[in-house]
C-alpha positions as CSV (number, residue, x, y, z in Angstrom):
1,M,121.5,89.0,85.1
2,S,119.5,90.0,82.0
3,G,117.1,93.2,82.2
4,T,114.8,90.5,81.0
5,T,115.5,87.7,83.1
6,Q,115.3,90.1,86.2
7,T,111.8,91.4,85.5
8,T,111.1,87.4,84.5
9,E,112.3,87.1,88.0
10,A,110.1,89.5,89.8
11,R,107.2,88.6,88.2
12,E,107.5,84.9,89.1
13,L,107.8,86.0,92.8
14,L,105.1,87.8,92.8
15,E,103.1,85.1,91.5
16,K,104.3,82.5,93.5
17,L,103.4,84.3,96.4
18,V,99.8,85.9,95.4
19,G,99.3,82.1,94.6
20,I,99.6,81.0,98.5
21,P,96.9,82.0,100.4
22,S,98.1,83.7,103.7
23,V,94.8,85.2,105.7
24,T,96.2,86.9,108.8
25,G,97.0,84.4,111.0
26,E,98.0,81.3,108.3
27,E,100.7,83.7,106.9
28,R,103.1,80.2,107.3
29,A,103.1,79.2,104.0
30,C,104.0,82.6,102.2
31,A,106.3,83.3,104.5
32,E,108.4,80.2,103.9
33,Q,108.2,80.7,99.8
34,L,110.1,84.6,101.1
35,Q,112.5,82.8,103.1
36,T,113.7,80.0,100.0
37,F,113.8,83.7,98.1
38,F,116.2,85.1,99.8
39,E,118.2,81.9,100.8
40,R,118.5,81.3,96.8
41,H,120.5,84.8,96.3
42,D,122.4,83.7,99.7
43,R,121.1,85.9,102.1
44,E,120.8,85.5,105.2
45,V,117.0,85.0,106.1
46,W,114.9,84.0,109.3
47,I,111.3,83.4,110.3
48,D,111.3,84.8,114.0
49,E,108.7,83.2,116.8
50,V,105.7,85.7,115.6
51,G,106.0,84.4,111.7
52,N,107.9,87.7,110.6
53,V,110.1,87.4,107.7
54,R,113.8,88.5,108.6
55,A,116.7,89.3,106.0
56,P,118.9,91.4,107.9
57,A,121.8,93.8,105.4
58,D,122.8,97.0,105.3
59,D,119.9,99.3,107.4
60,G,120.8,102.5,105.9
61,V,117.3,101.3,104.5
62,L,114.6,98.7,105.3
63,L,112.3,97.5,103.1
64,T,109.3,96.3,104.2
65,S,105.8,95.2,103.4
66,H,103.2,92.6,105.2
67,I,102.5,89.1,104.4
68,D,99.2,88.5,105.6
69,T,95.4,89.2,103.5
70,V,92.4,89.7,104.1
71,P,89.8,86.8,103.2
72,G,88.5,86.8,99.9
73,D,88.8,83.5,97.0
74,I,89.3,85.5,93.6
75,P,91.0,83.4,91.1
76,V,94.6,83.6,90.8
77,R,95.2,84.2,87.5
78,V,97.7,86.1,84.7
79,E,95.4,87.9,81.7
80,Q,96.1,90.0,79.0
81,L,93.7,92.6,78.5
82,P,92.8,96.2,76.7
83,A,94.3,99.1,79.3
84,A,90.9,100.5,79.2
85,D,89.9,97.4,81.3
86,V,91.5,97.1,84.3
87,R,92.9,99.9,87.0
88,W,96.4,101.0,86.4
89,G,97.4,102.6,89.4
90,G,99.8,105.4,88.5
91,G,98.7,108.7,86.5
92,G,97.9,108.4,83.3
93,D,97.1,104.9,81.1
94,P,99.0,102.0,81.4
95,P,101.5,102.2,78.6
96,S,100.4,99.5,76.1
97,E,96.6,99.2,74.4
98,R,96.6,95.3,76.1
99,T,98.9,94.6,79.5
100,D,98.8,92.0,81.2
101,V,97.2,91.8,84.3
102,L,97.6,89.3,87.8
103,W,94.2,89.2,89.4
104,G,94.2,87.4,93.1
105,R,93.6,88.4,96.6
106,G,96.5,90.7,97.8
107,S,97.9,91.3,94.2
108,V,97.5,95.0,95.0
109,D,97.3,95.1,99.2
110,A,99.7,94.2,99.8
111,K,101.7,91.7,97.5
112,G,102.6,93.9,95.1
113,P,104.4,96.3,97.0
114,L,105.6,93.0,99.5
115,A,107.3,91.2,95.9
116,S,108.9,94.2,94.6
117,M,110.5,95.1,98.0
118,A,111.8,91.5,98.1
119,V,113.0,92.0,94.6
120,A,114.8,95.4,95.2
121,A,116.1,94.1,98.9
122,V,118.4,90.9,97.0
123,R,119.0,93.4,94.3
124,T,120.2,96.3,96.3
125,G,121.7,94.9,99.5
126,A,119.1,96.5,102.0
127,S,117.6,94.6,105.0
128,F,114.2,93.3,104.2
129,L,111.4,92.7,106.5
130,A,107.9,90.7,105.7
131,V,105.3,91.5,108.9
132,V,102.1,89.5,109.6
133,G,99.2,90.5,111.0
134,E,98.5,94.0,109.2
135,E,95.1,94.0,108.5
136,V,94.9,92.7,112.6
137,D,96.3,93.9,114.7
138,S,99.6,94.5,113.6
139,R,101.6,92.3,116.0
140,G,104.1,91.7,113.5
141,S,105.2,95.0,113.2
142,R,104.8,95.7,117.3
143,F,106.8,92.6,118.0
144,V,109.7,94.6,115.7
145,V,109.8,97.2,117.0
146,E,110.5,95.9,120.5
147,D,112.8,93.1,119.6
148,R,114.9,95.5,117.4
149,D,117.6,97.5,120.4
150,S,118.0,100.8,117.4
151,G,116.0,101.1,114.1
152,P,117.2,101.4,110.8
153,D,118.1,104.9,108.8
154,A,115.3,105.2,106.3
155,V,112.2,103.2,106.5
156,I,110.1,102.3,103.2
157,N,106.8,101.2,104.1
158,G,104.7,98.4,101.0
159,E,101.6,99.7,100.5
160,P,99.8,100.1,97.3
161,S,99.9,104.3,95.8
162,G,100.5,103.8,92.1
163,W,103.9,103.3,91.4
164,D,104.3,107.4,91.1
165,G,102.5,108.5,94.2
166,I,104.2,108.1,97.9
167,T,102.2,108.2,101.1
168,L,103.5,110.0,103.5
169,G,100.6,110.0,106.1
170,Y,98.0,108.1,107.5
171,R,96.0,108.7,110.3
172,G,95.6,107.0,114.2
173,L,92.8,104.8,114.7
174,V,92.1,104.2,118.2
175,A,89.2,100.9,119.0
176,G,87.4,99.8,122.5
177,T,84.1,98.5,123.6
178,Y,81.8,100.3,125.4
179,V,80.2,98.6,128.0
180,A,77.3,99.2,130.5
181,T,74.5,98.0,133.1
182,S,71.0,98.9,134.2
183,E,68.7,97.2,136.6
184,S,66.1,95.5,135.0
185,G,62.5,96.6,134.5
186,H,59.3,97.1,132.9
187,S,59.7,98.4,129.3
188,S,56.8,101.2,129.9
189,R,59.3,103.0,132.8
190,P,60.6,106.3,131.7
191,E,64.2,105.5,133.2
192,N,67.3,104.5,130.1
193,N,68.3,101.3,130.1
194,A,71.7,100.7,129.1
195,I,71.1,99.8,125.7
196,Q,69.8,103.5,125.4
197,D,72.8,104.7,127.5
198,A,74.4,103.3,124.9
199,I,72.5,104.8,122.2
200,Q,72.7,108.3,123.7
201,W,76.5,108.1,124.0
202,W,77.2,107.0,121.0
203,A,75.3,109.8,119.2
204,N,76.5,112.6,121.4
205,V,80.3,110.8,120.1
206,E,79.2,111.9,116.4
207,E,78.0,114.8,117.5
208,E,81.2,115.7,119.1
209,F,83.0,115.1,115.9
210,D,80.4,116.3,113.5
211,T,82.1,118.9,110.9
212,D,81.3,120.5,107.6
213,E,81.8,119.0,104.1
214,W,84.8,120.5,103.2
215,E,86.9,119.5,105.6
216,P,89.0,117.0,104.0
217,V,88.6,113.6,105.5
218,F,92.1,112.8,106.4
219,E,92.2,116.3,108.8
220,R,88.5,114.9,110.5
221,V,87.8,112.4,113.5
222,T,85.8,110.1,112.2
223,A,83.5,107.6,114.4
224,K,82.4,104.1,113.3
225,P,80.9,101.8,115.7
226,I,81.8,98.0,114.7
227,D,79.5,96.0,116.7
228,I,76.4,96.1,119.0
229,D,74.6,93.7,121.4
230,G,72.0,94.0,124.0
231,G,69.0,93.0,126.7
232,L,68.8,90.7,129.2
233,S,71.4,88.9,131.2
234,E,71.2,85.5,132.0
235,D,69.6,85.7,135.3
236,G,66.9,88.1,134.4
237,L,68.2,90.9,136.9
238,A,70.0,93.4,134.7
239,V,70.3,95.1,131.1
240,E,73.5,94.8,129.5
241,T,75.2,96.1,126.6
242,T,78.4,96.2,124.6
243,M,78.6,98.1,121.7
244,D,82.2,97.8,119.6
245,V,83.9,101.1,118.1
246,Q,86.4,103.0,116.6
247,L,87.4,106.4,115.9
248,R,90.3,107.5,113.3
249,V,92.5,110.3,114.2
250,P,94.5,112.8,112.5
251,P,97.7,113.9,112.9
252,S,96.2,117.4,114.6
253,M,95.4,115.2,117.3
254,S,96.3,112.3,119.9
255,T,94.4,109.0,120.4
256,E,94.8,110.3,124.1
257,E,92.7,113.3,123.2
258,V,90.5,111.8,121.3
259,I,89.8,109.2,123.9
260,E,89.5,112.0,126.5
261,I,86.6,113.7,124.5
262,T,85.0,110.4,124.2
263,D,85.3,109.5,127.9
264,G,83.7,112.8,128.3
265,Y,80.4,111.9,127.8
266,L,80.6,108.5,129.6
267,D,77.6,108.3,132.8
268,V,79.7,107.3,136.0
269,A,78.0,103.6,135.4
270,D,79.4,103.3,132.2
271,R,83.0,102.8,130.9
272,V,84.9,101.8,127.5
273,N,87.5,99.4,127.0
274,W,89.9,100.9,125.3
275,D,92.6,98.1,123.6
276,D,93.7,99.8,120.7
277,R,95.9,102.9,120.3
278,V,97.5,103.6,117.1
279,E,99.3,107.1,116.7
280,P,98.1,108.7,113.7
281,V,101.7,110.1,111.6
282,M,102.6,112.9,108.8
283,E,106.2,112.8,106.7
284,N,107.8,115.6,106.0
285,P,108.1,116.0,101.8
286,R,111.1,117.2,102.2
287,T,113.1,114.0,103.4
288,K,116.0,112.3,102.1
289,V,113.7,109.7,101.4
290,A,110.8,111.4,99.8
291,R,113.6,113.6,97.7
292,A,114.4,110.3,96.3
293,F,111.1,108.7,95.4
294,R,110.8,112.1,93.7
295,A,113.9,111.8,91.9
296,A,113.5,108.2,90.8
297,I,109.5,108.4,89.6
298,R,110.7,111.6,87.5
299,Q,113.2,109.3,86.2
300,Q,110.3,106.5,85.1
301,G,109.0,109.1,83.6
302,G,106.0,110.2,86.2
303,D,105.1,113.2,87.9
304,P,105.2,112.8,91.9
305,R,102.3,112.5,93.4
306,L,102.2,113.2,97.6
307,L,99.1,110.3,99.0
308,R,97.4,110.7,102.6
309,K,95.9,108.0,103.5
310,T,92.8,108.0,106.0
311,G,93.1,104.4,107.4
312,T,96.2,103.3,109.0
313,S,99.5,101.1,108.5
314,D,102.1,99.4,110.1
315,M,104.1,102.8,109.2
316,N,102.0,104.4,111.9
317,V,104.0,101.9,114.5
318,F,106.8,102.4,113.1
319,A,107.3,106.2,112.9
320,Q,106.0,105.8,116.7
321,H,109.0,103.8,117.6
322,W,111.7,104.8,115.2
323,D,112.5,108.2,114.8
324,C,114.1,108.1,111.1
325,P,112.4,109.1,107.9
326,M,110.1,107.2,105.8
327,V,107.1,106.9,103.3
328,T,104.8,104.4,102.1
329,Y,105.3,103.2,98.5
330,G,104.2,100.3,96.4
331,P,102.1,99.5,92.8
332,G,98.8,99.3,92.4
333,D,95.1,100.6,92.7
334,S,94.6,101.4,96.8
335,D,90.7,101.2,95.7
336,L,90.8,97.8,95.0
337,D,92.2,97.0,98.5
338,H,90.0,93.7,99.9
339,A,87.9,94.4,96.8
340,P,86.7,91.6,94.8
341,N,87.6,92.6,92.0
342,E,91.6,92.8,93.0
343,H,94.4,93.0,90.3
344,L,97.6,94.3,89.3
345,V,98.4,95.5,86.1
346,L,102.2,93.2,85.9
347,D,103.3,97.1,83.6
348,E,103.3,99.2,86.9
349,Y,104.5,96.2,89.0
350,D,107.9,96.5,86.7
351,K,108.1,100.3,86.9
352,S,107.5,100.1,90.8
353,V,110.6,97.6,91.5
354,A,112.5,100.0,89.2
355,V,112.0,102.8,91.3
356,L,112.2,101.4,94.4
357,E,115.9,100.2,93.1
358,S,117.1,103.4,92.3
359,V,115.5,104.9,95.3
360,T,117.6,102.3,97.4
361,E,120.3,102.3,96.0
362,R,120.8,106.5,96.0
363,L,120.2,106.1,99.8
364,L,122.4,103.3,101.3
365,E,125.2,105.7,98.9
366,D,124.2,109.0,101.5
């Protein structure tokens, strides 16, 4: 297959995937398109019981990304635009004054990385995994790490980093629901009700993790209330309050430490039902995977950038269960994640495919 034909095939797959809506919970049609792509290349492939696409092969490298997107209707189209009008995820400027741009929900997060992983997998013979549910609860990756007997030798996880960037670290996450109840009474009474207890507890938590502005966000615990509800119970005999909260956890701490600190501010009658824990991850930049990426990016004329992300990804899940080197990589500007103007420069996508192919071949030869 010629280079031009390969580029055309890779772009066609990307456009097909972006053109199929796949909001979390509705990934099946997009998964079937991926399955068809691997079947056309005579690869073993199936969709598992939770909806992941699995195409096992040489487990020297597992290439993986997620199928689901957040909601948002962005008309799918390819336009040729002035380079100054688009978001180029890598260092420097796009390689020409005008460049082809793909618009659509998921073009950056994460169907650009997903398609580039699929293309690299069929060209190199590496194992491939496309997971569901990453945007909500990582149920696809959680299922896989429990279902497999052992992990691969290396993992390349797909999220936007820019074609010349590799992500080595993510903060962790703890999420839960605060619950408090107090006796009902006249609002003139001085005692706190459950709503005040919730507000006070959260103020204490925020003060505990407050830091100087100079400290990098990646190294802080950041605490966010997501939802709060409170008022009289149906029988009118109590005041009830619930508050959904999330705290991001830096690699210097564990989720257990953060929970212990926040629980320390609870009154006897209050509690938090912690329902989600994701440990932070920070990979060594000297692993064989990171070295292979630096070499491949330089080969394509780039200056490698090492990144740390303040959110979480499926890499957190994989790192907690598999003792192997891994990085996260993929085309696109991560500032466009979930954005109303989400778009991907196709020249950047092409470069990412080339980098991935080179990295995977190098790792499989080791």
